[in-house]
N, C-alpha and C positions, 0 to 999 in steps of 0.2 A: 212602342212598337218590340224592339227588339225584347222586351222584358215580358210581352204580351203572349208571345210568343215561348218563355221559355216556364211559362205561366201552363202556357193551355199544351204543352208535350209533354210535361214531365211535371206537378203537381198534382200529389195524390187526394183520390177523400180522404179527411175531412178539410185538409188544405184549403183547395180548389173552393171547396164551396166558403170558406172562413174569408177567402177575396174577394170571392161574389157578394157575399153581403159585407164587406166593409168598402168596394166601388157602388151597390148600391143607397149602404148608408150618407155614400157620397154624394150622390144621382140626387137623395132625397133634401140632405139641405139646402142646393142650388137648385131645388125645386121649389119646394117652402124660400126659399129667401129671396124670390122673383114675383112670389103667389101672396104670400100673406106678411100682411103688415108686420111692422116693426114691434108696434106692443105683441107680438103673441111669437116670441121669441122664444119661450117655454114647451111652445106647443110647438115649432119647428122642432127643439130638438125633440123629445118626446116621440113625438112619429116619424124623426128621423133614425135616432133606432131602436123603437119598438117595430117599426115596418123595415126594418133593415131581414127581420128576422121571417119575411113573410119570402124569403128567399127558398126556402125550404118547398113551400107549400105545394107549387107544383110534386118535387119528388116525391113528396110521402104521403102521395094523393090516395094513396088505397086505406089510410088511416087518419081517424078524425083528430091525429092532433093536430094538422096544420086547419084545421073547419075553428077546431074548437079554440085555437091563439088566433085567430080570424074573427070571432066572433067577440074574443075580449079585448083586442082590441078596439073593435067598435064602442063594444059600450065602454069602455074606461074612456075612448073622447070621445063620447056622446056625453058622461058622464062631468069630464073635464069643460065644457065648452057649456053645459048646462050653468055650471060654477062661476064661471069666467066666462061670462059674454061677453064685457064692453061695452059693445054701442048691438043692441039689441037686432034693428034689420040687415044684419051682416055674417051673425051671426053661422045661420045655416049656410051659406058662405064657404065659409071660410071649415064647416066645420064636412063638408060636401070637396073644398078641394083638399083636406086633408085624405080622403079614400078615393079621391080620386089620385093621389099620389099612390097610393099602395098598389089601386091596379096596375098604374104607367110602370112602377118601376120597376120592385120586388117583383110584384106579382109575373112579369113578361121577361122580364133579367133573368128570375129560376131558371130556366125552364134551359139555360144555358149546362145546368146541373143536371137534369134530365140528360141530354146530349150528350153526357159525359159518359153516364151509366150505358148505352150502348153501344151492341159492335161499336166497333170500330169509330168511336164513341170521339175521340180525340179529332181522326180525318174527318167529322162531318163539323166540329166546329170549325179548325181551319179553314175550308172549306167556304164554312159562312162569314168567314173575316174577307178573305182576299174576292167572295164574287161582291161583299158592298164595297171595301175600299177600291177594290178596279172602275168599278161603277162613280164611286163622287168620285174618281181624279177622273176615269173618262169623261166625264159629264161636265166639268172642272171646264175642262180643256179643249174641251169642241162647242161646249156653251160661247167661252172667250173668243175664240177663229170665230163657227160661223152660226154663231145664235143669232137671230133674227126676228122669233116669234115670241112672245113671253108667254111662261105653262098658265103661270095661275099668280096676274099681277096681287091681288089684293093679302098675299099670305107672304111671298119671296117676290119680288120683283126684279130678280135678276135672273130667276129658273127657263131655261127653254126650250121649245116644244127638241131644239135641234140640238141640245143638253143630255134631253131626256132618252133621246130614242140614241145615240153617244155612250151613255152610262146603260143604257141593255143594250148593247151590245160589247162594252165592256165585262159586262155580269156572265152575257153568254161565252164569253171569251174564258175568262175566266172561271169558270164553272167543266169546262171540256178539257185547260189544263191541268186544274186537278185532280180529272180524270186521266190523263195518258201519264201524271207526274205519282200518284201513287196512291190513286185509289181508283184502281181499275175495275173492281166489282160491279160502280156506277155504267147501265147501260145508254146508250143515244139519247133515249127518251125523258131518261131521268136527266140527264144535264141536262139536254135541253125546259123538260119543267122549272128544274131549280133554278136555271139562269134567268126566265122568265119571270119567275115567282120574285127572285131577292133585286130582279130588276126594276121591278114596279111598288116591293116593301117596301124595300131601303128607300128607293124617295119619300115614297107618302110617310112613314115615318120620323125623315125630315121634316117635311110639310107643315106634321101633325105637333112638331117642337115649334115649329117657326110660329106655328097658330100661338101656340099659350107666348110665346116670347112678345108678341104683337100683337096682344093682349091685350098682357101686362106692360108692354110699354120698355123692353126693356133690347138693345141691338148679339148678347149673349149673356148665356142662362151662369156664366161670370165668371174670372182673373186666373184661373188654377194651371191652363195650357197654355202658354206667353204666343202672341199669335193664333188662337184657333178658339179660344175662351173657354168654359169652362167643359169639367168632362161630361156634361149631359149633355155641350152640340157634340161628341165624340161617340156617343153610346145613340143615339135622335131614332139613326136607322137600323142601328141593332138592335132595337128593341121589341121593332118591328119580324125583325127576320129570327129569329132564335127561336120563336113559337112555330113560325113557316114552315123552316126548316127540320128541328122534334118533328112535327104532325107531319110531316111528307117524308119522311122515312120512316118512325112509325107506323102507319096508313098502313104504307105502295108496295115500303121494302122491311118489312118485319122487324 
């Protein structure tokens, strides 16, 4: 967390974007490790490297370069799987998982670069991080203490409705706290809207990753962070949250 705070506070572009690329590549490696079979090691590595460049796609959306890059990546992997189909009945599933990884991680995470370019961009990023982290902590403690009614047992058996409500209150409190501490331009209606938005999307991002892990029969996306699983386990809520905050800030507050 201290290193992340320092990165958000001080790292200029393009260094900030390069770190986002690295995080994206790491997340892709974890995603492909749990979703693609061991004999697809070549495809895993190439997809993680190539896909990490897609974090620039949202930022460069006014030019044709990102779309050319996405088109090129699709064609490269379509041809790669064409000549390395291994098992014909499953080859389309494997290719689809590669493309899902591109959309799920670098495209979503690339909105961090867009947020940085906004007026008060670093404040928007801190707001998102704090709201999601407080949501997660509040949901956990409320759920452990008072949780009785399961939220979505088919996907995440331990989550409760009581925890979800606690998390929502935590998100709202975090956003209002951010306004008081360092973001005074936010109006109360903005704090309410953003708190509710992040209070819903953060847990949905977590549930989506849980669905992926449960579908592939794994508990964690990796073991890179002792006691917390993989990097993707830490990013899941943020992947849905960064785009939402960016488009709110861009469309509502200009």
